[in-house]
C-alpha positions in Angstrom: -5.0 19.5 -104.8 -6.6 21.5 -102.1 -4.1 19.4 -99.5 -1.0 20.5 -102.1 -2.3 24.2 -102.1 -2.6 24.6 -98.1 0.8 23.0 -98.1 2.1 25.4 -100.3 0.4 28.1 -98.3 1.3 27.4 -95.2 5.3 26.9 -96.2 4.5 30.6 -98.1 2.9 32.0 -94.2 6.2 30.8 -92.2 8.9 33.2 -91.2 11.9 32.7 -93.8 14.5 31.5 -90.6 12.8 28.1 -91.3 14.2 28.3 -94.5 17.5 28.5 -92.8 17.3 26.5 -89.8 19.4 28.3 -87.7 21.1 26.2 -84.2 19.3 25.5 -81.3 21.8 25.3 -78.6 20.7 23.3 -75.4 22.3 21.7 -72.2 21.1 20.9 -68.8 22.9 22.6 -65.1 23.4 19.9 -62.4 25.4 20.6 -58.7 28.1 18.3 -58.3 26.0 15.4 -56.9 23.8 15.1 -60.2 20.7 17.0 -58.8 19.5 19.6 -61.5 20.2 23.2 -60.9 17.0 25.5 -61.2 16.8 29.0 -62.1 20.9 28.9 -63.0 21.5 32.1 -64.6 23.3 31.4 -68.1 24.4 34.2 -70.2 26.0 34.1 -73.8 28.4 37.2 -73.9 27.3 37.5 -77.8 24.4 38.5 -77.1 22.7 40.8 -74.3 20.2 38.4 -73.5 20.3 35.7 -70.7 18.3 32.5 -69.7 17.3 30.9 -66.7 17.5 26.7 -66.2 14.1 25.3 -65.7 12.9 23.2 -62.5 14.9 20.5 -64.1 18.4 21.9 -65.0 17.5 22.3 -68.7 18.2 25.5 -70.5 18.3 26.3 -74.6 19.0 29.4 -76.8 17.7 29.5 -80.8 18.6 30.8 -84.0 22.3 30.3 -82.8 24.2 31.5 -86.1 27.5 29.5 -87.1 30.7 30.7 -84.8 32.0 31.0 -81.8 30.4 31.3 -78.6 31.1 31.4 -74.6 29.0 31.1 -71.9 28.8 31.9 -68.3 26.9 29.7 -66.1 26.0 30.9 -62.6 24.2 30.3 -59.3 24.4 31.7 -55.9 26.6 29.6 -53.8 27.9 27.7 -56.5 31.3 28.2 -58.3 30.6 29.9 -61.7 31.8 28.3 -64.8 32.7 29.4 -68.5 32.3 27.3 -71.4 33.2 28.0 -75.2 32.2 26.2 -78.4 31.2 26.5 -82.0 28.5 26.1 -84.3 28.6 24.5 -87.7 26.8 25.9 -90.4 25.5 22.4 -91.1 24.1 22.3 -87.1 20.7 22.0 -86.3 21.0 20.8 -82.7 24.1 21.1 -80.8 23.9 19.3 -77.4 26.8 21.0 -74.6 25.7 17.8 -71.9 25.7 18.4 -68.9 27.3 21.4 -66.9 28.0 20.7 -63.6 28.8 23.3 -60.7 30.5 23.3 -57.7 29.6 23.9 -54.5 31.2 27.4 -53.4 31.4 28.5 -49.8 30.4 32.4 -51.2 32.1 35.3 -52.4 35.2 36.2 -50.6 34.6 34.2 -47.9 38.0 32.4 -48.0 40.2 35.1 -49.3 43.3 35.3 -47.9 44.8 38.9 -47.3 48.5 38.6 -48.0 51.1 40.6 -46.2 54.3 40.1 -47.4 56.1 42.7 -45.2 58.6 39.8 -44.1 59.8 40.4 -47.8 60.6 43.9 -47.9 63.6 44.5 -45.4 66.9 43.0 -45.5 67.1 41.6 -42.3 65.5 38.6 -43.9 62.8 36.4 -44.6 63.0 35.1 -47.7 61.0 31.8 -46.6 58.2 34.3 -46.2 57.0 34.3 -49.4 53.2 33.8 -50.1 52.2 31.3 -52.4 49.6 31.3 -55.7 47.6 28.7 -53.5 47.0 31.8 -51.3 44.9 33.9 -54.3 43.4 30.9 -55.9 41.2 27.5 -55.2 42.5 24.4 -56.4 39.8 22.0 -57.9 40.1 19.5 -55.4 39.8 19.2 -51.2 43.7 19.1 -51.1 44.1 21.9 -52.7 41.1 24.5 -51.5 41.9 23.8 -48.1 45.6 24.5 -48.5 44.4 27.8 -49.9 41.8 28.6 -47.5 42.5 26.7 -44.4 46.2 26.1 -44.3 47.5 28.8 -46.4 46.7 31.6 -43.7 49.7 30.1 -42.0 52.3 29.7 -44.3 51.8 26.0 -45.1 52.9 26.0 -49.2 51.9 22.7 -50.6 55.2 20.0 -51.2 57.1 22.7 -49.5 57.5 25.1 -52.7 57.7 28.4 -52.8 57.0 31.6 -54.7 60.0 31.0 -57.0 58.4 28.0 -58.6 55.4 28.9 -59.5 53.7 30.7 -62.6 51.0 33.0 -63.0 50.1 34.3 -66.3 47.9 37.0 -67.7 46.8 36.0 -71.3 50.0 34.2 -71.7 52.5 37.1 -69.7 54.1 35.9 -66.6 54.0 37.6 -63.9 57.5 36.4 -62.5 60.2 38.8 -61.8 62.9 38.8 -63.1 65.3 39.6 -60.3 64.2 36.5 -58.0 62.0 34.8 -59.7 58.8 35.4 -57.1 55.4 37.0 -57.9 54.6 40.2 -56.4 51.0 40.1 -56.1 51.0 43.5 -55.5 50.8 43.9 -59.1 46.9 42.9 -59.0 46.2 43.4 -55.3 42.5 44.4 -54.5 41.2 42.8 -58.1 39.4 40.3 -56.6 36.4 40.8 -59.3 38.2 40.2 -62.0 40.5 38.0 -60.8 38.2 35.2 -59.0 38.3 32.6 -61.5 41.3 31.6 -63.4 40.6 30.4 -67.1 42.9 27.9 -66.2 44.5 26.2 -62.7 46.9 23.5 -62.9 48.3 22.1 -59.8 52.1 21.2 -59.0 53.9 19.7 -61.9 50.3 19.2 -63.9 51.1 20.4 -67.6 49.0 23.5 -68.9 48.2 24.8 -71.9 49.8 27.8 -72.0 53.0 27.7 -70.6 55.7 24.9 -69.5 55.4 25.6 -65.8 57.1 24.9 -63.1 56.9 23.0 -59.7 54.0 25.1 -57.9 51.3 24.9 -60.7 50.1 27.3 -63.1 47.1 29.9 -62.4 45.8 31.8 -66.2 44.2 34.7 -66.0 42.2 35.7 -69.3 41.2 39.2 -69.4 39.0 39.1 -72.3 36.0 41.8 -71.7 33.6 39.5 -73.4 34.5 36.9 -70.7 33.5 38.7 -67.7 29.5 38.0 -66.6 27.5 41.2 -67.6 26.8 42.8 -64.4 27.3 45.3 -61.9 29.3 44.4 -58.7 29.9 46.5 -55.8 31.2 45.3 -52.1 32.9 46.5 -48.3 35.1 44.8 -46.3 36.2 45.1 -43.1 39.3 43.1 -41.3 41.6 43.2 -39.1 44.8 41.9 -41.0 47.2 44.1 -43.0 44.3 47.1 -43.3 41.3 47.6 -42.3 38.5 48.7 -45.2 38.0 47.8 -49.1 36.1 49.4 -51.2 35.3 47.6 -54.6 33.2 48.3 -57.7 33.2 46.3 -61.0 30.9 46.4 -64.1 31.0 44.2 -67.3 29.1 45.5 -70.2 28.9 41.8 -72.0 29.1 41.8 -75.8 26.9 44.3 -77.2 25.4 43.9 -80.4 28.0 46.6 -82.4 30.5 43.8 -81.1 31.7 45.8 -78.2 32.3 44.5 -74.4 34.2 47.0 -71.5 35.1 45.4 -68.4 36.3 47.9 -65.0 37.3 47.3 -61.9 38.5 49.7 -59.1 39.4 49.1 -55.8 40.8 50.6 -52.4 42.7 49.0 -49.2 42.9 51.4 -46.5 43.4 51.4 -42.6 45.5 52.4 -40.0 45.1 50.2 -37.0 45.8 47.1 -37.8 46.8 44.4 -35.4 50.8 45.2 -35.5 52.0 48.1 -34.2 52.6 50.4 -36.6 51.4 49.2 -39.9 49.4 51.0 -42.1 48.5 50.5 -45.8 46.7 53.1 -48.4 46.7 50.8 -51.4 44.0 51.4 -54.5 43.5 49.2 -57.9 42.6 49.6 -61.2 41.6 47.7 -64.0 39.9 48.0 -67.5 39.2 45.8 -70.4 37.9 46.8 -73.8 37.1 44.4 -76.5 35.8 44.9 -80.2 34.7 41.9 -82.0 35.2 42.3 -85.9 33.9 38.9 -87.1 32.9 35.5 -85.0 35.9 34.7 -86.1 38.8 37.6 -85.1 38.6 40.7 -81.8 41.2 42.4 -80.2 41.2 43.4 -76.4 43.1 46.2 -74.7 44.0 45.6 -70.8 45.1 48.1 -68.4 45.5 47.1 -64.6 47.7 48.5 -61.6 47.7 48.6 -57.9 49.9 51.5 -56.5 50.3 50.5 -53.1 51.6 52.6 -49.8 52.3 50.3 -47.0 54.2 50.2 -43.7 56.6 46.8 -42.5 56.6 45.3 -39.5 60.1 44.0 -37.6 61.5 40.7 -37.2 62.4 40.8 -33.1 63.8 38.6 -30.8 62.5 36.3 -28.7 63.8 38.7 -26.0 62.1 41.5 -27.6 59.0 39.9 -27.7 58.9 38.7 -24.3 59.5 42.2 -23.2 56.9 44.0 -25.9 54.7 41.5 -26.6 53.8 40.1 -29.9 52.1 43.3 -31.4 55.6 45.4 -31.5 57.1 46.5 -34.2 60.5 48.1 -34.0 60.4 50.1 -37.5 58.1 53.4 -35.9 57.9 56.0 -33.4 55.6 59.1 -32.8 56.6 62.1 -34.6 54.2 65.2 -34.1 51.3 62.7 -32.4 51.3 60.4 -35.3 53.1 57.2 -35.9 55.6 57.7 -38.3 57.2 53.8 -40.1 60.9 54.2 -41.3 60.2 51.1 -43.6 57.6 52.0 -46.3 56.8 50.4 -49.7 55.7 52.4 -52.4 55.2 50.4 -55.5 53.5 51.1 -58.6 53.7 48.8 -61.6 51.3 49.5 -64.1 50.8 46.6 -66.7 49.0 47.3 -70.7 48.0 44.2 -72.7 46.8 43.8 -76.3 45.6 40.2 -77.1 44.6 39.4 -80.5 42.3 36.6 -80.4 41.4 34.7 -83.7 39.6 31.7 -84.8 41.9 29.8 -87.7 39.6 27.2 -89.9 37.4 24.8 -88.1 39.4 23.8 -85.1 42.3 26.2 -84.4 42.7 29.1 -82.3 45.7 32.0 -82.4 46.0 33.9 -79.7 49.2 36.7 -79.5 49.7 39.1 -77.3 52.3 41.9 -76.3 52.2 43.6 -73.3 54.7 46.3 -71.7 54.6 47.3 -68.1 56.7 49.8 -66.7 57.0 51.8 -63.0 58.4 51.4 -59.5 59.2 49.4 -56.4 60.8 51.3 -53.3 61.0 50.7 -50.1 62.7 52.8 -47.3 64.9 52.6 -44.4 66.8 54.6 -41.8 70.7 55.2 -42.8 73.2 56.9 -40.7 76.8 58.2 -41.3 79.4 57.9 -38.3 76.3 57.5 -36.0 74.9 55.3 -33.1 72.3 53.0 -35.0 69.0 54.1 -34.5 67.3 50.7 -34.0 65.4 50.6 -30.7 66.5 46.6 -30.6 70.0 46.9 -31.1 71.9 44.6 -28.9 73.7 46.9 -26.9 70.3 48.6 -26.1 68.6 45.4 -25.0 68.3 44.1 -21.0 70.8 41.6 -21.7 73.3 43.6 -22.6 73.1 45.5 -19.2 73.5 48.9 -20.1 69.6 49.6 -20.0 66.5 47.8 -17.6 63.7 46.2 -18.9 61.9 49.1 -18.1 64.3 51.4 -19.5 64.4 49.6 -23.0 60.2 50.1 -22.8 60.8 53.6 -22.4 62.8 53.9 -25.6 61.4 51.3 -27.2 60.5 53.2 -30.8 62.3 55.1 -33.0 62.9 58.6 -31.6 62.6 61.1 -34.3 63.1 64.1 -32.8 66.6 62.8 -31.3 67.2 62.1 -35.5 66.3 65.7 -36.2 68.3 67.1 -33.8 71.2 65.6 -34.5 71.4 66.4 -37.9 70.4 70.5 -36.5 73.5 69.8 -34.5 75.3 69.0 -36.9 74.7 71.6 -39.9 78.1 73.1 -39.6 81.3 72.6 -38.0 83.5 74.7 -36.0 84.9 77.0 -38.8 80.8 77.4 -40.0 81.7 74.9 -43.0 77.9 72.7 -44.0 78.5 69.4 -42.5 76.1 66.1 -44.4 73.5 64.4 -42.7 74.1 62.1 -39.8 70.3 60.2 -40.4 68.7 59.9 -43.4 66.1 58.2 -45.1 66.7 55.9 -48.2 64.6 54.1 -50.5 65.8 51.0 -52.4 64.6 51.3 -55.8 63.5 49.5 -58.5 62.3 50.4 -61.8 61.8 47.8 -64.0 60.2 47.9 -68.0 59.7 44.6 -69.9 58.6 44.4 -73.0 56.4 41.0 -73.7 55.5 38.7 -76.7 53.5 36.1 -76.4 51.8 34.1 -79.1 49.3 30.7 -78.1 48.3 28.5 -80.8 46.3 25.7 -80.2 44.7 23.2 -82.6 42.0 19.6 -82.6 44.0 17.3 -85.2 41.4 15.0 -84.5 38.3 14.9 -81.7 40.5 13.1 -79.5 43.7 14.7 -80.1 44.9 18.3 -79.0 47.9 20.6 -80.1 48.9 23.6 -77.8 52.5 25.6 -79.2 53.7 28.4 -77.1 56.4 30.7 -77.8 57.5 33.8 -75.4 59.9 36.5 -75.6 60.9 38.9 -72.9 62.7 41.9 -72.8 63.4 43.4 -69.3 65.6 46.6 -68.5 66.1 47.1 -64.7 67.4 50.5 -63.3 68.3 50.1 -59.9 69.5 52.5 -57.3 69.6 54.1 -54.3 67.8 57.4 -53.3 68.0 60.0 -50.5 64.0 60.4 -49.5 64.1 62.6 -46.5 67.5 64.5 -44.9 65.4 64.9 -41.5 66.4 68.2 -41.3 69.7 68.6 -42.6 71.0 70.5 -46.0 72.7 67.6 -47.6 73.8 64.0 -47.2 77.1 62.7 -48.0 77.9 60.2 -50.9 80.6 58.5 -49.1 81.3 54.9 -47.8 81.6 55.4 -44.1 82.9 51.9 -44.0 85.9 51.9 -45.9 87.7 55.3 -45.0 84.8 57.5 -46.4 85.8 56.6 -49.6 83.5 57.8 -52.6 80.9 55.3 -54.1 80.9 58.0 -57.2 84.7 57.7 -57.7 84.0 59.8 -61.1 81.8 62.3 -59.6 83.9 65.0 -58.0 80.8 66.2 -56.0 79.8 64.8 -53.1 76.7 66.0 -51.8 73.6 64.5 -52.6 70.2 65.8 -51.4 66.1 64.4 -51.9 65.5 62.9 -54.8 69.7 62.1 -55.6 71.0 58.9 -56.5 73.3 57.6 -53.9 75.7 55.0 -52.9 74.8 52.7 -56.0 73.0 53.2 -59.0 73.2 49.8 -61.6 71.1 48.9 -64.7 70.4 44.9 -65.3 69.6 43.8 -69.0 67.9 40.5 -70.2 66.4 38.9 -73.0 64.8 35.6 -72.8 63.4 33.3 -75.1 61.3 30.3 -74.7 59.0 28.1 -77.1 56.9 25.2 -75.2 54.7 22.2 -77.3 52.2 20.7 -75.5 49.7 17.7 -76.5 46.7 15.7 -75.1 45.1 12.4 -76.3 42.0 10.7 -74.9 41.3 7.2 -75.4 38.5 5.2 -73.6 40.6 4.3 -70.6 43.9 6.4 -70.8 44.2 10.1 -71.6 48.5 11.1 -72.3 49.5 15.1 -71.5 53.1 15.5 -73.1 55.1 19.0 -73.1 57.9 20.0 -74.3 60.3 23.6 -73.7 63.3 25.1 -74.7 64.4 28.5 -73.7 67.7 30.4 -74.0 68.2 33.7 -71.8 71.1 36.2 -71.6 71.8 39.2 -69.5 74.6 41.6 -68.2 74.8 44.2 -65.6 75.9 48.1 -66.6 77.4 50.3 -63.7 76.9 54.0 -63.3 78.9 54.4 -60.5 82.6 53.7 -60.2 83.5 52.6 -56.8 86.2 54.8 -54.9 88.0 51.5 -53.4 90.4 50.8 -55.1 90.2 46.7 -55.9 86.3 47.4 -57.0 87.5 49.8 -59.4 87.3 48.1 -62.9 84.5 46.0 -61.8 81.9 48.7 -60.6 80.9 50.7 -63.8 80.6 49.9 -67.1 78.8 46.7 -69.1 79.4 43.7 -67.6 80.0 40.3 -69.8 77.0 38.7 -70.8 75.5 35.8 -68.8 73.9 33.4 -70.9 71.7 30.4 -70.5 69.8 27.5 -72.6 67.0 25.4 -70.5 65.1 22.6 -71.8 62.8 20.0 -70.1 59.8 17.5 -70.5 56.5 17.0 -68.8 53.9 14.2 -69.0 50.3 13.3 -67.8 49.1 9.9 -68.0 45.8 9.3 -66.5 44.1 5.5 -66.3 40.6 5.5 -65.7 39.5 2.6 -64.0 36.0 3.6 -64.3 34.2 6.8 -64.6 34.5 7.4 -61.0 38.1 6.3 -60.5 41.7 7.0 -61.9 45.3 7.0 -61.8 47.0 9.5 -62.5 51.0 9.9 -63.0 52.9 13.2 -63.5 56.3 13.6 -64.6 58.7 16.1 -65.0 62.9 17.0 -65.7 63.8 20.5 -66.7 66.7 22.7 -66.3 66.2 26.1 -64.9 68.3 29.4 -65.2 69.6 31.4 -62.4 67.8 34.4 -61.9 69.6 37.9 -61.5 70.0 37.7 -57.8 71.7 34.6 -58.3 73.4 35.3 -60.7 75.4 38.6 -59.7 76.5 38.2 -56.1 76.9 41.5 -54.7 75.1 43.7 -58.4 75.2 46.9 -55.9 78.9 47.3 -55.9 80.2 45.0 -58.7 79.8 42.9 -61.7 81.0 40.2 -60.2 79.4 36.4 -61.1 78.3 34.4 -57.8 81.1 31.2 -57.7 79.5 28.2 -59.4 76.3 29.7 -59.8 74.4 27.4 -63.3 71.3 25.9 -64.1 69.2 23.8 -61.7 68.0 20.5 -62.5 64.4 19.3 -61.4 63.2 16.4 -61.8 59.8 15.4 -59.9 57.6 12.6 -60.2 54.0 12.2 -58.3 51.4 9.5 -58.5 47.7 9.7 -57.2 44.5 7.8 -57.0 41.5 9.9 -57.5 37.7 8.7 -57.0 34.9 11.3 -57.8 31.9 9.6 -56.3 28.5 11.3 -55.7 29.3 10.9 -51.7 32.7 10.9 -52.1 35.6 12.5 -53.4 39.0 11.8 -52.0 42.7 12.3 -53.6 45.7 10.0 -52.4 49.2 11.5 -53.6 52.8 10.5 -53.3 55.5 12.7 -54.5 59.3 13.4 -54.6 61.3 16.1 -55.9 65.2 17.0 -56.2 66.6 20.2 -56.8 70.6 20.0 -57.7 73.1 22.6 -58.4 70.8 25.7 -56.8 71.9 28.8 -55.5 71.0 30.6 -52.8 71.5 34.1 -51.9 70.9 35.5 -48.8 71.5 39.5 -48.4 71.7 40.8 -44.8 72.8 43.3 -42.8 75.9 42.5 -39.6 77.1 44.5 -37.4 80.7 46.3 -37.6 81.9 47.9 -34.3 84.4 50.3 -33.9 86.0 50.0 -29.9 88.0 53.3 -30.4 84.9 55.5 -31.2 82.3 53.2 -29.3 80.5 53.9 -32.5 78.6 50.6 -34.3 77.9 50.3 -37.8 76.4 47.7 -40.1 77.3 46.6 -43.9 75.5 44.4 -45.8 77.0 41.1 -45.9 75.8 38.8 -49.6 75.8 35.4 -48.7 76.1 32.3 -51.6 75.5 28.2 -51.2 76.5 27.0 -54.5 75.5 23.8 -56.2 72.7 23.2 -53.0 71.2 19.9 -53.5 67.8 19.5 -52.1 65.0 16.7 -51.9 61.3 17.1 -51.5 59.0 14.1 -50.9 55.6 13.1 -49.3 52.2 12.2 -49.4 49.1 14.1 -49.3 45.2 13.2 -48.9 42.4 15.0 -49.4 38.4 13.7 -49.2 35.0 15.4 -49.5 32.7 13.1 -48.4 28.4 14.1 -47.9 27.5 13.2 -44.7 24.0 14.5 -46.1 22.8 16.4 -48.9 23.9 19.8 -47.3 26.3 18.5 -44.8 30.3 17.8 -45.7 32.7 16.8 -44.1 37.0 17.7 -45.4 39.7 16.6 -44.4 43.5 16.8 -45.4 47.0 15.4 -44.4 50.1 16.3 -46.0 53.4 14.7 -44.4 56.4 15.8 -46.2 60.2 16.0 -45.3 61.5 18.6 -47.4 65.8 18.6 -47.0 69.6 19.7 -47.7 71.4 16.5 -49.4 73.9 18.1 -49.5 77.0 20.5 -48.4 77.2 23.1 -50.7 80.0 25.2 -51.2 79.7 29.0 -49.9 81.3 32.5 -50.6 80.7 36.3 -49.7 81.2 39.6 -50.9 80.9 43.0 -48.8 82.6 46.3 -49.9 84.8 45.8 -46.5 86.5 42.6 -46.9 85.8 42.0 -50.7 84.9 38.6 -52.0 85.7 35.6 -50.1 85.3 32.4 -51.5 85.4 28.5 -50.4 89.2 29.3 -49.9 88.0 31.4 -46.6 84.9 29.8 -45.6 85.1 25.8 -46.5 81.6 24.3 -47.7 78.0 24.4 -45.0 77.5 21.3 -43.2 74.2 21.2 -43.4 73.4 17.9 -44.9 69.9 17.1 -43.4 69.2 20.0 -42.8 65.5 21.4 -43.1 63.9 23.6 -45.6 62.4 26.5 -43.7 59.5 28.7 -44.5 56.3 26.0 -44.1 55.0 23.3 -41.8 56.4 20.0 -43.4 53.3 18.4 -42.3 50.3 20.0 -42.0 46.4 18.4 -41.2 43.0 19.9 -41.5 39.5 18.6 -40.5 36.3 20.5 -41.3 32.6 20.6 -41.2 30.5 22.6 -43.9 26.8 22.9 -44.2 25.2 24.6 -47.3 22.1 25.4 -46.4 18.9 25.9 -49.2 18.4 28.6 -48.6 21.3 30.2 -49.4 23.6 30.5 -46.3 26.4 28.0 -45.0 28.6 27.9 -42.2 31.7 26.1 -41.7 34.9 25.2 -39.5 37.6 23.4 -39.6 40.5 22.5 -36.8 44.4 22.6 -38.3 47.0 21.2 -36.6 50.7 22.4 -37.9 54.0 20.3 -37.5 58.0 20.6 -37.9 58.1 24.4 -38.8 62.2 25.1 -39.3 64.1 28.0 -39.0 66.3 29.3 -41.7 70.1 29.2 -41.3 73.1 31.6 -41.7 75.3 29.2 -44.4 78.7 30.8 -42.5 77.6 29.8 -39.2 78.0 26.0 -40.5 81.1 26.3 -42.0 84.3 24.9 -40.8 85.2 28.6 -40.4 83.3 28.4 -37.4 85.2 25.9 -34.9 88.9 26.4 -37.0 91.7 28.6 -36.0 92.7 29.9 -39.4 96.4 30.3 -38.1 96.8 26.5 -37.8 93.8 25.4 -39.6 93.1 22.9 -36.9 90.1 23.1 -34.7 90.0 25.6 -31.5 90.7 24.3 -28.8 88.5 23.1 -26.8 86.1 22.1 -29.9 83.8 19.1 -29.3 81.4 17.8 -31.8 78.5 18.2 -29.2 79.5 21.7 -28.5 79.8 22.2 -32.2 76.0 20.9 -32.5 75.1 23.2 -29.8 75.6 26.5 -31.7 74.7 24.7 -35.0 71.8 22.7 -34.6 69.2 23.9 -36.3 66.1 24.9 -34.3 62.9 23.4 -34.6 59.1 25.1 -33.4 56.5 24.0 -31.5 53.4 22.2 -32.8 50.3 24.4 -33.2 46.7 23.7 -32.9 44.5 26.4 -35.1 40.6 26.7 -35.5 39.0 28.6 -38.2 35.8 29.4 -38.9 33.3 31.1 -42.2 29.7 31.9 -42.2 27.6 33.8 -44.9 24.0 34.7 -46.4 22.9 35.6 -50.0 19.4 36.6 -50.8 18.2 37.5 -54.6 15.9 40.6 -54.8 14.7 40.1 -58.3 17.9 40.7 -60.7 19.9 41.9 -57.5 21.8 39.5 -55.5 23.2 40.5 -52.4 25.5 38.6 -49.8 27.8 39.0 -46.8 30.1 36.1 -45.4 32.5 36.7 -42.4 35.9 34.3 -41.8 37.8 34.0 -38.8 41.5 32.5 -38.5 43.0 31.5 -34.8 39.4 32.1 -33.5 41.7 30.0 -30.0 43.8 33.4 -30.6 47.3 31.1 -30.6 50.0 33.4 -30.4 53.1 31.0 -30.0 52.9 29.8 -33.7 56.0 31.0 -35.4 55.3 31.5 -39.2 58.9 32.1 -40.5 62.1 33.4 -38.5 66.1 33.8 -39.6 69.2 33.4 -37.5 71.3 36.3 -37.7 74.5 36.1 -39.1 76.4 37.6 -36.8 79.0 35.0 -34.8 81.4 33.2 -37.3 83.8 31.9 -34.6 83.5 29.4 -32.4 84.4 31.5 -29.1 81.7 34.2 -29.8 78.8 31.6 -30.9 79.8 28.9 -27.3 79.1 32.0 -25.1 76.1 33.7 -26.9 74.7 30.1 -27.5 75.5 29.6 -23.5 74.0 32.8 -22.4 70.3 32.6 -21.0 69.2 35.2 -23.4 71.0 35.5 -26.0 72.8 38.3 -27.9 71.8 37.3 -31.2 69.2 35.2 -31.5 67.5 34.3 -34.3 65.2 36.8 -35.7 61.2 35.5 -35.5 57.9 36.4 -37.2 54.5 35.2 -35.1 51.1 34.5 -36.5 48.7 37.8 -35.2 46.3 35.8 -33.7 42.8 36.1 -34.1 41.6 38.0 -37.8 38.7 38.3 -39.0 37.8 39.5 -42.7 33.9 40.3 -43.4 32.6 41.0 -46.4 29.1 42.3 -47.9 28.6 42.7 -51.8 26.1 43.3 -54.4 25.1 42.6 -57.8 22.8 43.4 -60.6 
């Protein structure tokens, strides 16, 4: 009886929580070699309390109520990991298993500072676009080295450029509608909040959030509660495209009343980078606020933007580099004792994202996002009206032409701003005292986009081993495109007249041809595009097999509406007003099959077959002037397959892959300025030529090898080999449009004889070997040797057509034309192979709750200035005699325009987190 009473008393005195036993959640934290990670910090987003793993890597949270939870596991020198899980009402203990953290070289140790100035000018440079890999490391040795070591030298895995990659923020695609590329300027400087993507899939691997393309998917989740609770301060010093970067970030974690806030701000600035006349001033801000209403429902609002002001650098011919050195930039000149660059990019396109997170039942999640982005992207350049070309490197000013000596050229090698102002002052009035317009101005090509997006993602577990994802997206774009007068350079007004066509009016319906600063001039049009897409994917996991399948379908429609009616009679009816609608229907399928040989060895197959609608730039051959559609434009057909062997051992991690990708019916547009000479006046002008190749077929094939071997517990050897061949496999049709000659198609040019030519813009073969040492004392050092091969010059299609060597009067080859001479003037240039050496080091410190770190990375330690990162042929000589004469000159007048590597560059970073 006494024992019974004692037991009753004991249970009576116990806390009430015992009766309603809540859940204990536990796990073990280990490194990639299976060793426990002591003192790993585990942050539960739904609580203000953190826990720390003990000596065996064990941690636990007790008394968790039923609901959905998110934890962040972090430790210095390791990549943080975010893990989501659910607690059911009847669970007493929940085992999260082993959480593995991978080593990292430290915060910002391998950050690549993107400089995409090569894409800012209409001189060319389409092959110079940065890639997703430059901004986020992958999950294996090959992807990491591709991003941080080879990526610094414009290496693109599998030859795939920016056009074929996807970056999503909460399900919203960041690809631009005009050319399909990703503009990293939209979130530049926000490294703290984009350091760890929520999903990062490589190449054609299926994604849970979108169908994807050829170049992989990076998905960022900006949910405020997903960021680790902390304050971070950082300062960086570099000599790349800016000098200084300051950044501050604060994350509150999820508070007891259900709110979470993450804010970040940064500035990048500097005016003494390696290339002359290049300067930058860029800010960035990010704010995310979340309200959690219940364990099953929360809403998050995100706003971010990166106002950027940046000067560009010019490509040059080899003659100019030989005279002036590799740091020369012709876009600037002295004005009032300061360097003034004529090519300024001023971009600010803020974005607002509202996301609703809903837990449906036990196994389903439904996420809906609406977003709105607006702003402006303006790129300035010098313009002139019935006046000589002010470009210091205009071919008539080069010593090879014979008018100036080398010393005279050097004395006049920068823009003479004073002479431009003086020319305008002398032209203020004519002999009768009547006001006259500017002969020199600064104009801006402006793009103002307003983009609305709706994205819906639903995922559910049909069974423990079977997951289903459904994604729906809608996007509406209204794009306002125009040129405006930025600076009259001392003149009273400019003339909105076409000097290349008898001073025809650009805006024929407007009787006033005088334009002033801020006014639109030369062109003004709007593009509208609506796009709908549906993607369904499913993953099934078996003991020996894992199968993923993904399908999609999309519909898009686009049209142009011109605001100016051309004063050129033949373009009058196609320049102003709404065009016909161009619509496109796409579909595709992706699959991934993994065979698990055992727990460490795998065979993985990925396959994709899909169509890709043309971008706005591809649909309209010259939207600035007319609504003409590009001849032969249509959907690309893409077929891609890869097969990999993957080993994930404690000592050796390895991936060996073979891939084959074909692209058919692509459209490639090149827009560049060609010189037009008036022999009577002795003046030279320029006109914009729009060159299109349609029905383009290409093949990308190769092998990839990446390995990471642990020599000792702290010393790793990492190696990468990429052996590829990316080439054109047919002779596509060529057409052009310019305001002098109008449209000229294959009846004039014929087909471009480019079958067998190599795809430009990336080394087709690349090798890297590095060593990295991670000390238990939280410091690291690493170095890599990199070898780059088979980099090719981008070609002008016109120079490869029969028009080059055919007499239009007889349709026969010109006299003296031989296959050998044709090859001499049309052979694609291959650049020399190059060796590059990189290194990085850093150290982390822990002072109680304060963590401090410093890192430095150095690229091209040997200061190799011979590596051509990109280049293109000048589309100038499209007739045999002139082209042959130029090719046979010791210094051609119209040699290719090139960009060279900047030599030794560094990036240092110091941070404090608490």
